[in-house]
N, C-alpha and C positions, 0 to 999 in steps of 0.2 A: 195287546198294544197295537194301535193303528199306525199305518204308514203315513207320515206327515205329507208326503208328496201326493199320495192318493187322496187324502182328505182335501188338500188344496185344489187338486184337479176337480174333484166332485163339487166343491164350492163354486169354482169358476164356471163349471158346466151348468150348475143350477142357476147362477146369476144370468148367464147368457140365455138360457131357456126362458127364464122369467121375463127378461127384457124383451125377447122375441114375442112372447105371448102377449105382453102388455102393448107392444107396438102393433101386433096383429089385431088386438081388440080395439085399439084406437083407430086403426085404418078402417075396420068394418063398422065402427060406430059413427064415423063421419063419412057420409056418402060422397063428398067432394074428393076424398082420397082415392076413390075408385075411378075418377075421370082421368083418361089417358092423355088427352090433349092439354098442353100446359096453359094455353090461353083460356080454354073452357074451364079448366080446374081453378084458375085464378078468379074467373068470373063467378064460379060456384062459391068459392070461399068469400069473395067480396059480398055476395048476396046473403050468405049465411052469417058473416061477421062484418057488417058495414064499417068502413074506416070512419074516423072522426071527420067532422065537417071541414076543419082546416086542412087535413090531409087530402080530402077530396078536391078542394078548391086549388091546392097546389098542384095536384095531378092534372086537373083540367087546364091550368095555366101552362104547364109544361107541354101537355098534349097540343094545345092550341098554338103555342110558339113553334113546336115541331112542325105542325101542319103548315103554318105560315112560312117557315123556313124552306120547307120542301116546295111549296107553291112558288116562292120567289127565287128559288135557286137559279143562278145564272143571270139574273137581272142586275143592272148597275143601280147605284143609289137613286139616280134620277127616275129610272123606271119603277123602282120600288116605291118611291115617294108619290108618283102619279097614281099608283094603285091604292094608296092609303085613303081612308075617309077624310073628308074636309076638316073635321075636328082635330085629327092628328097632324095635319099640315100646319095648323095654327100653333099647336103645341111645340113641334120640332122646327126651329127656325132654320132657314137655309143660309143665313148670314147674321153676323153680329156687328154692332157698331160700338166703338169705345174710344177713349182718349188714351194716348200714351202717357204712362206714369214715369217710365225709365227706359233708357236704351244703353246697353252695354255691348261693346265690341270685343270679341274674343281675340286672342293672339292669332287665330287662324283667319281672321277677317269676317267671320260670321257675326251677325248682330243678334242679340237677345233682347226682345222687346217685352216689357212688362206693361200690361194694360191697367187702367184704373179699376177694372172689375176683378183684378187679382190673377188673371190668366197670364201665363208666360209663354211666349212664342219664339221659336228660333227661325230666323230667316235663312233658309238653306242655300240661297244663292249669294256668293260673295261678289257684290257689285257696288258701284258708287252711286247708282241711280236710286232715287227714292230717299232723299234726305229726311231723317226722322229726328224729332226732338220732343221732349216732354210737353204735353198739352196738345199736340197735333191730333186731330181726329183721324181714325182709321176704320176700315170695315174689313172683316175677314169673311170670306165666302168659300164654299166648297168648290173645288175645281175637278178636273178629270182624274179618274182612277183613284179616288179617295184622298186626293191631296187638297191643300188649301192655299188660297191666295190672300195676302194682306194688301189692301189697296189704300194708298195714301190719299190725303185730301186733294192732291193734284192728279189723281187717277193713275198713279204709277202702281203696277201690280208686281208683287214680289212673292215668290214661293215661300210658304211658311209651314212649320210643323209645331204643334203644341207640345210643350215639354213639362208644363205644370198647370 
């Protein structure tokens, strides 16, 4: 009669050895597994097993965005915009023009302005200047430090923040 504990131990030992041998065989059968440097090992595997085209393009997009972010780090939006190619300046507007569809005054005195394009802006300054009513034309432009200014048709500028 055999000892069940000893049989179990031998079985586990056999599985561990078999797994180790299989892993060792896989490591020696793939030359990339022998490369010590992680970046070089990844490059080796990428050349041995090239990723699908959509994965490659996504990786290139992420890499180029990272390079652009590092290049532009510390620049304000105006400086970043000046570095963009002309075609990108046309795509990304520096201001919008619209008409007011609705104005709601909150209990705190802040005004919420809904534009005819569906955008909703909160006027962050509680002030009586810049009377607004539906149908009035307005322009919203970028201001200092990532803020925005809503300009009325009478050239009154009010600080605004988009909420929707």
